[in-house]
C-alpha positions in Angstrom: 55.5 115.0 80.1 53.6 118.0 81.4 55.6 118.8 84.5 59.1 117.8 85.6 61.4 118.5 88.5 65.2 118.9 88.7 67.4 118.5 91.7 71.1 118.3 92.6 72.3 115.7 95.1 75.6 114.6 96.7 78.8 116.7 96.4 78.5 119.9 94.5 80.4 120.4 91.2 81.2 123.4 89.0 78.7 123.4 86.1 75.7 122.1 88.1 74.1 125.5 87.6 74.7 125.4 83.9 73.0 122.0 83.8 70.0 123.3 85.9 69.8 126.2 83.5 69.8 123.9 80.4 67.1 121.6 82.0 64.8 124.6 82.8 65.2 126.3 79.4 64.8 123.0 77.5 61.6 122.3 79.4 60.3 125.8 78.7 61.2 125.4 75.0 59.1 122.3 74.8 56.2 123.7 76.7 56.8 121.7 79.9 56.4 123.1 83.4 59.5 122.7 85.5 60.1 122.8 89.3 63.4 122.9 91.2 63.7 120.7 94.3 65.8 122.3 97.0 68.4 120.2 98.9 68.1 117.0 96.9 66.2 114.0 98.3 65.9 115.7 101.6 64.0 118.6 100.1 61.9 116.2 98.1 60.7 114.5 101.3 60.0 117.9 102.9 58.3 119.4 99.9 60.8 122.1 99.1 59.6 122.7 95.5 60.2 126.0 93.6 58.6 126.7 90.3 61.2 127.8 87.7 61.2 129.6 84.4 63.8 131.1 82.1 64.2 134.1 84.2 64.9 132.0 87.3 68.1 130.7 85.8 69.3 133.9 84.2 72.9 134.8 85.0 73.7 131.4 86.6 75.7 129.6 83.9 79.0 131.1 85.2 78.3 130.4 88.9 79.9 127.6 90.9 78.0 125.5 93.5 74.3 124.8 93.0 71.4 127.3 93.3 69.2 124.4 94.3 71.5 123.5 97.1 72.6 119.9 97.9 72.3 117.6 100.8 72.7 113.9 101.7 69.5 112.2 102.9 69.7 109.0 105.1 65.9 109.2 105.4 65.4 108.7 101.6 67.2 105.4 101.9 64.3 104.1 104.0 61.0 103.0 102.5 59.2 105.5 104.7 61.3 108.3 103.4 60.8 107.4 99.7 57.0 107.1 100.3 57.0 110.7 101.7 59.0 111.9 98.7 56.6 110.2 96.3 53.6 111.8 98.0 55.2 115.2 97.6 55.8 114.5 93.8 52.2 113.5 93.4 51.0 116.6 95.3 53.0 118.7 92.9 51.9 116.8 89.8 55.5 115.8 88.8 55.7 113.4 85.9 59.5 112.9 85.7 62.8 113.8 87.3 66.2 115.0 86.2 68.7 114.1 88.9 72.1 115.8 88.8 74.7 113.9 90.8 76.7 110.7 91.1 76.5 107.1 92.2 74.5 107.7 95.4 72.0 109.9 93.6 71.4 107.3 90.9 71.2 104.5 93.4 68.3 106.4 95.1 66.6 107.1 91.8 66.7 103.4 90.9 65.0 102.3 94.1 62.5 105.1 93.7 61.5 104.1 90.2 61.3 100.4 91.1 58.9 101.2 94.0 56.8 104.0 92.6 57.4 104.2 88.9 58.7 107.8 88.7 61.0 108.0 85.7 64.3 109.6 86.2 67.1 110.6 83.8 70.4 111.4 85.4 73.1 114.0 84.6 76.6 113.1 85.8 77.6 115.8 88.2 80.7 115.0 90.1 84.3 116.3 90.0 85.7 112.8 90.4 84.9 111.7 86.8 84.4 108.2 88.1 81.0 107.4 86.5 80.8 104.7 83.8 78.9 105.8 80.7 80.5 109.2 80.0 84.0 110.3 79.1 83.8 113.4 81.4 81.5 114.4 84.3 80.2 117.9 85.0 82.8 119.7 87.2 85.8 117.5 86.4 87.6 119.8 84.0 87.2 122.8 86.4 88.4 120.8 89.4 91.5 119.6 87.6 92.4 123.1 86.5 91.8 124.5 90.0 94.1 121.8 91.5 96.7 122.3 88.8 96.9 126.0 89.4 97.6 125.3 93.1 100.2 122.7 92.2 102.0 125.1 89.9 102.4 127.5 92.9 103.6 124.6 95.1 106.2 123.6 92.5 107.7 127.1 92.7 108.2 127.0 96.5 109.4 123.3 96.3 112.1 124.3 93.9 113.1 127.4 95.8 113.7 125.4 99.0 114.8 122.0 97.6 111.8 120.3 99.2 109.6 117.3 98.5 105.9 118.2 98.5 103.2 115.6 99.0 100.1 117.2 97.5 96.7 115.5 98.1 93.9 116.0 95.6 90.3 114.8 95.7 89.4 111.3 94.5 88.0 109.0 97.1 87.7 106.1 94.7 89.4 107.4 91.6 92.6 108.9 90.4 91.1 110.8 87.5 92.0 114.2 89.1 95.4 113.1 90.3 96.6 111.8 86.9 96.3 115.0 84.9 97.5 117.0 87.8 100.6 114.8 88.0 101.3 115.0 84.3 100.5 118.7 83.9 102.2 119.7 87.1 105.4 117.8 86.4 105.2 115.5 89.4 107.7 112.7 89.9 105.2 110.3 91.3 101.4 109.8 91.4 99.5 107.6 93.9 96.0 106.6 93.0 93.5 104.0 94.3 93.5 102.1 91.0 97.2 101.1 91.2 99.2 99.3 93.9 102.1 101.6 94.4 103.6 100.9 97.8 105.3 103.5 100.0 108.5 101.5 99.6 108.3 102.0 95.8 107.9 105.8 96.4 110.9 105.8 98.7 113.0 103.9 96.1 112.0 106.3 93.3 112.8 109.4 95.4 116.2 107.9 96.4 116.9 107.2 92.7 116.0 110.8 91.8 118.1 112.1 94.6 121.1 110.2 93.3 120.6 111.8 89.9 121.0 115.2 91.6 117.3 116.2 91.7 116.7 118.5 94.7 113.0 119.1 94.6 110.1 116.7 94.2 106.4 116.6 93.8 104.3 113.6 94.8 100.5 113.8 93.9 98.3 111.6 96.1 94.6 110.9 95.5 92.7 111.1 98.8 91.5 107.5 98.4 95.0 106.0 97.9 95.2 102.6 99.7 98.6 103.4 101.2 97.0 106.3 103.2 96.6 110.0 102.8 99.3 112.4 102.0 100.3 113.0 105.6 100.7 109.3 106.3 102.8 108.7 103.2 105.0 111.7 103.9 105.7 110.5 107.4 106.8 107.1 106.2 109.0 108.6 103.5 110.6 111.1 106.0 111.4 108.2 108.3 113.1 106.3 105.5 114.9 109.4 104.0 115.6 111.7 107.0 117.6 114.2 104.9 114.6 114.9 102.7 112.8 118.1 103.6 109.2 117.2 103.3 106.0 119.2 103.3 102.3 118.3 102.8 99.6 120.3 101.1 95.9 119.2 101.0 94.2 121.2 98.3 90.8 120.2 99.6 87.4 121.7 98.8 88.5 124.6 96.6 88.4 121.9 93.9 84.6 121.8 94.3 84.1 125.5 93.9 84.6 128.3 91.5 83.3 129.4 88.1 83.0 126.4 85.7 85.4 126.2 82.7 84.1 126.6 79.2 84.3 122.8 78.8 82.1 122.2 81.8 79.6 124.8 80.7 79.3 123.1 77.3 79.1 119.6 78.7 76.5 120.6 81.3 74.4 122.4 78.7 74.5 119.5 76.3 73.6 116.9 79.0 70.8 119.1 80.5 69.1 119.3 77.1 69.6 115.5 76.6 68.1 114.7 80.1 64.8 116.5 79.4 64.5 115.2 75.9 65.2 111.7 77.2 62.3 112.0 79.6 60.1 113.2 76.7 61.1 110.1 74.7 60.1 107.8 77.5 63.5 107.0 79.0 63.9 106.1 82.6 66.6 105.0 84.9 69.3 106.1 82.5 72.2 108.7 82.7 72.9 111.0 79.8 76.6 111.2 78.9 79.1 111.8 76.2 81.2 109.0 74.9 83.6 109.6 71.9 81.8 112.9 71.4 78.5 111.3 71.0 75.4 111.5 73.2 74.6 108.2 74.9 72.1 107.0 77.6 73.5 104.4 80.0 71.3 102.4 82.5 71.8 103.5 86.1 72.7 99.9 86.9 75.8 100.2 84.7 76.8 103.6 86.0 76.5 102.3 89.6 78.2 98.9 89.2 80.6 99.1 86.3 84.1 100.4 86.9 85.4 103.2 84.8 89.0 102.2 84.2 92.1 104.5 84.2 94.1 104.6 81.0 97.3 102.8 82.1 99.3 104.7 79.5 98.9 107.8 81.6 100.9 106.1 84.5 103.6 105.3 82.0 103.6 109.0 81.0 104.3 110.0 84.6 107.2 107.6 84.8 108.8 108.7 81.5 108.4 112.4 82.1 109.8 112.3 85.7 113.2 111.2 84.5 
């Protein structure tokens, strides 16, 4: 490897800049030239390449978002778009890529390598923590703490007014954010895509708690919950229990932003180094991750197709602690 490029793609996550920094400085350490590609695959197609060095990433480890920007590219999912991207990489003399992102990012990288042979090592950058092949993804810890801070404040006002709050957190396909927020925030109920909790079960649980003289309640709902979003669930509960004073709060995109936690900075730095050194060792179409505190490389095919399961004991914890 003489020259590599790094880019971020898909939804941004706190710690992406820490990972970019680690990639750049590892490349410099090993005498490899490194370029940043602006706006993911879209910028790759357009030739938005910026040469980076150690100074380029100074004072970025603590910043949220991504200094390389991010964008979704429908054009890259066409053969013509990938050809244009490959031509740009050839023009810039790029030997390998570090892709920071999630499933969609790695799907694109897999197609790209199959067609043009450009090796890619991925770094798991997503707040959802839903990628198989790593215990934690970059941005997850920060997102959970951001959501939990908001939930603590919501709990205060719920208690003051004897209200039931339905709080929606991010997690289109995963309850990994919702679960620790429910346990850490003292929620009575958590609704996630991985479990089949009906609205009727929520109603029964709230009625039971009401009969035990509970007067305020917190229900955490992952945005991908099959029963619907927080507004829809709250409406059905209100219709069944009219005396319940309900409110809905959607925490939303503040979960994506903010300065990364210490845990995310450490994880991003470790994975950024591993991604570059993986390329140097001839790896391709793999994601660098941490499993049981050990560095592992998982094939993109596994990260894309294998399901990362929720620990069911956490659901039992919510049930026990809500008594």
